[in-house]
N, C-alpha and C positions, 0 to 999 in steps of 0.2 A: 793257691793250685787253681780254687774256685777265679779270683778273681784278676791272676793270670794267664789262664782259660780264656774265658769272657775280652779280658784284653787283648786279647791275641800276644801272646810274646811267646820268643821261642820261650822250649823246655814246656809247651802246657801237652795235654794229655790229649792225640788227636781222634782215641778212639773210643766211647762210648756202648759201655754194654751193659747184658742185665746185673751185672756183679759191678757192674762201676753208676745205673742208676739205684740201685740195690743201698750199700755203701753209704752214699754220700746224701740222700734221703731218710736214710735213718737213722746214722750216723749225728746229721744234724739236731733230727729230729729227740733226738734223746738229747742233746743237751738244752730244753727244757725245761718249765719245773714235774716236772711230769702230769702234776695235774692240766697242763695245756695239750706234753705229749697224747693223753691216755686222750681228753674230749678229741682229736684230727683224725686219729687211729679209729676211735667207735663212731664219732660219724660218718667214717670213710666207709665201712662193712655196712652192705645192704643189710636194713632190717638192724640196724645196731644189735645187732647178733653175737656183742658183747656183755661181759660183766658193766653194770656201770659205775664200779669201783671195780679197784686193782690192787688198793694194796702197797707197799713200797715195793720198787724193784729195787730185787737183789742182785741182779747181774743181767751182764746179756751181754752177748756173743754170735761175732760173724765164722762162720764155716766153721760151725764142730764137726765132731771127723767122732762117729757115733760106732761102736760092736756093730758089725752085720750080722753078726748071730742071727739064723731066724727065719732072712729075709731075702732077698733075687741079688741080691750085693753082695760084691767077693770079695772087696778089702771093703769097705767102709759106709757108712751115708755123713751123705752131711747137707741139710738143711741148712740156708743161708741163715734167718738169725733165730736166735733160740734165746728166751728173754722167763729171768725169773720172778714174777709180784711175790711176797708176804702171803696172797690169798689163792696164787696157780699159778703152772705152766702155764708154754706160749710157743709156739713154733709158730712162726715166717715162713712162707715156701713159696719165693716169689722168680715170675716168670714178664720178660721184657714186654709184650706185644700184652692185648689185650682180652681177644680170645683163645679160645682154643688147644691150650700147650697145658695143661696141668693133666695131670696123673693123678687122679686115683689107689691105685698100684706104692707110685712116689710116697701119699700121703698116708700108705701104709705099708711100709717098707719105716721110715722114716717114727712115725710111734712105736713101729718094734724097738729098735736100738732108740728111739727114747727110753722106755722099757727096760730097756737092758744098761745102761748109762744108772738109772735109777732108781731102781725095783724097791728098796724100801721107801718110797714117797708116797702121800696119801691125796697128793694136791690134785685138783684137778687139771684136766689138760685141756687147754682149746689149739687152733691153731685154725690158721691165717690161711687163705691162699689168694696173693696181688697179684695183678695181672694175667691171661691161659687160661682165663674160665670157663666155663663151657652155661654157663647161670649164674642166676645170684641168690637163689635161696640156700640153705646152710644144709650140708647135708651131712648125717655120722654115722660116723666107726666105729667099729668094736671090738676091741682088740683083745684076747684073754681075758671077755667081760666086763672088760671094763671100757664109754662110751668114752671118745670124744666129738664134741662141734670142730665141723668144716666150716667158720664163716670166707663166705665169698667177698669177695675184694677185685677193688681197678686203678692203677695208678693216678689217671681224669679225676675218681672222685679222694683219695690225699691229694691230692692239688690243690683242690675244688676246698674243701676242709679245710686247710693253710689257708688259700687268701683270705678264707670268713673268718677263720681267729686275725691275719692281721688286720684286717677290713676293723675288728671291733677295734685294736689296738690304737690304728690309725684316727678312731672317731672317739675315743673314750676323751672325755673334759675333765680329770685327770692322769697324766702323765708324768713317769716317774725315770729314775736313770734302769731301773730296773727292768719295767717295761718296755722301754724303749731299747734294750739290751735282748729282753726276747723279741721287742720285730724287726730288732737288726736280725736275726737268727732265722726265723720266718720268709724274710727277704733274700738270707743268703739260698732256704729251700727250696722258693722258689723258680730263684735262676739255673738251681742246679736240677729242676724238671726242664725249662726250657733247652737247656746246657743238650741235653738232651733229645730234643725234638717235638714237647710243649708247650702249645697253644698256653700264654698263661696271662693272655688279655682279659680284662675281666670279662665274665657272661653275661646277654643279657640282658637276664633274670636279674643280677644286679648291679645293674645300672634304674640309675631316679631320671624321671626324665622331666624337664622344666614344662613343654608347649610341644606337644605334637601336631600338625597341622596338615595332614596329606592332602601332596598336593597331585597326585593322583604317579607318580612316578615313583617305583622303588627305591631307586637311586639316587634322589633328590633327597627321601622324603627320612632314607638315613644321614644324609649326610647331614638334617636338621638335629639327630636325638642333640640335646645340651644336659648331662649328668651335669649331678649339684655338683659333684665333690669334685677339685681343683687336684685330685691327686692322680699323678699320674699313674699309669695299667705299667706292669713292668715290663 
């Protein structure tokens, strides 16, 4: 699908939504070794407000339908992604745009529905709000006496963390078939961000400059940037 869409082939997907962004980015992210995927997600969350280690990934599910008893929903509650690690559980709620769309009422409903589905679990629960956030600082909700950390994140930070790992693998002096496979997945994730309208080139903070002599003309000075790396930006 990805390569057919990028190459403008007939039958390609032409409507890119919150759901296609969520499924394509996280669907590919879970193809990576868990250590790499967790590094990206933890780096993307503001202040690294997630545990340093996650244990084993036992399962993940997109858009599970949970019992809505005790919530504001009449039929069911549907978080975007639900992950079960050996150390804790995690809910991810994603919004398409970066600011102002997340709702604490929705967070509360999903946490209540999670407790309906898994009443016997003793695992901690973490909640990641990606996109649509109102601020960078983590929040905490307490449902029936059980606390839950709400970690804040933005899509561009997931993209930036992905490209950081991608650059590390590109610069590695010891490349293997496995690392090259991981690199292809990372590049596909970057391409998927591009399909959804994100700028995927390198940020200026990541460009190494050989020499820069100021000419007094901002346009001329920008054209004189000469990165060390010869790798092309996506």
